[in-house]
N, C-alpha and C positions, 0 to 999 in steps of 0.2 A: 504494500500500500504506500503510495507516494505521499510524502508530507507536504503540507501547505506552508508557504513562507508567511508567517503571521503579519509581518510588516507590509508585504505586498497586498495581502487580503484587506488589511486595515485601510491602507491608502486607496485601494480600488473602491471599496465601499464608501469611504469618505468622499472621494471625488464624484462617484455616481450619485450620491445623495445631494451633493452640491448642485450638480447639473439639474436634477429633478426639482430641487428647491427653486432654482432660477426660472425654470419652465413654469412651475406653479405660480411663482410671483408674477410672471408676465401674464399668465392666463387670468389671474385674479385682478390684475390691473386693467384688463380690457373687458372683463365680464361685469354686467350689472350686479350690484350688491345683493338684491333679492335672490338672484340665481346662485350666487356664491353661498349665501346663507342656507338656502334650500339644500344645496349639495353637501355642505359641511354638516348640516343637521342629519342628513342621511348617513354620512360617514361616522358620525358620533352616536349612532343608535337612537336617532330622533331627539337628542338633547337640543333644546332651543338655544342657539347661540346668537340670536338676532340682537339681544341687548348688550352683547359684549364685543360685537364686531367692530374693528377699527375702520374708520372711513378712509384713512390714508396711513402710509407707513413712511417713516423717516429713513434717511440714508443710514443712520446709526442702527435703526431697527433691522434694516436689511443686512448690514455687516454682522450684527450680533446673531441674527437668524442663520446666516450662512455658516458662521464660525461654530455656533452651538450645534447645528445639525451635523456639520463635518466631524466634530469631536465625538458626538454620540454615535454616529455611524462608524467612525474609525475604531472606537472602543468596542463596538459590537463586532466588527470584523476581526479584530485582534482576539477577542474572547472566543469567537466562533472557530478561528483557525487553531487556537490553543486547544480547545475541547476536541476538535476534529482529530488533531494529531494525537492527543492523549488517549481518546477513545479508540483510535486506530491501533495504537500500541496494545491496549488492553484486550480488544475484541477482534482486531484485524487478523488476517491470515498472511 
């Protein structure tokens, strides 16, 4: 069983999530707010987010969003690769 390079997996997932975040940001910017609220409500198991939706986002918010999601995704990728390699040693052939 081939081992995964945890750093490569972490960076790959971090960059992938960053691209998806930017695409989502662009789509939200051009989509009417009621449509966004309806979509997010569906994603959140019908929790009503209409009262907490921001009408705009600052450049600082965008930077923090990108950085935050990159860190979360990279950590997830690193943990995934670590567990994959560890479980592969325990149960792999």
